[in-house]
N, C-alpha and C positions, 0 to 999 in steps of 0.2 A: 366321705361318709360311707360309701360302699365298702371301702377298705376296712373301716372300723366295724361295720355291720358283719362283714365276713369274719374278721378276727374274733368278734364276740361269739358268732355262730360256731366257728371252728373250736374255740375253747370249750363251749358247752357240749359240742359233739364229741370232742376228745374225752370229756369226762364220762360220757355214756359208752363210747366205743374206743377205749384207750389204744388198742393195738391196731385198729383198722388202718389209719393213715400210715403208721410205721410199717406194717406188713405190705401195704400197697407199694410204698416207696422202695422197700427192699426188693420186692419181686419184680416191680416195673419201674426202674429208676428214671426212665425217659418221660414219665408222666409230668405234665405241666401243672402249675398252680390251678389253672382253669379245669384241667382234667380231674384233679383231686376234688375240686368243688362240685363238679358234676357227679362224681362217684358218691359223694356224701348225699347229694339230693336224691340220687337213684336209690341208695341204700335206705333212705327214709321213705321209699316207695312213693315219691312224688311223681305226678304225671308230667308229660311234656308241657302241657298247658300251664301247670303250676310252676315249673322250672323256668320257663321263658322270661317272665318278669323279674324273677330273682337274679337271673344272669344278664338281664338287659339285652336279650336277643330275641329274635322271632321264634315261633314254634318250629319253623323249618330249620332254623339255625340250631336249635336243640337237637332235632332229629339227625342233622348232619353230624353234629358233635358226638352224639350217642353212637352213630355208625362208626366214626373214626376211632372213638374210644374202645369200642368192641374189638376192632382190629388190633389196637395197641395192647389190649389185654389178652389177645389171642384166644378169643371166645369163639367156639364153633357156631356156625350159622343157625343150627337148630336149638341153641341154648339162649335163653333170655338173659340179657345183661342185668336186668333187675334181680332175677333169681340168683345169678352168679354173685352179685355184690351183696345181696342180703345174706347169703350163706358164706361169704368170704370172711376169713379170720375167726 
């Protein structure tokens, strides 16, 4: 069911932001499916508290994933991952 929900969400998100996933995958080919999911939630400007139940992980887990994702995306420490992804593409 989670897989179906994600697929439905991904299809709708792609309609709104067609190039977002494509450009992310091209620029950062090592991103996992879970990384891309988190990127989409962050681009939607969802908070850690809102993302946690959607990804079925704790708030601390979301914070850890955000930190690791920031490293994968090579984002400077003084740059917000939210601002980066909202302005990406």
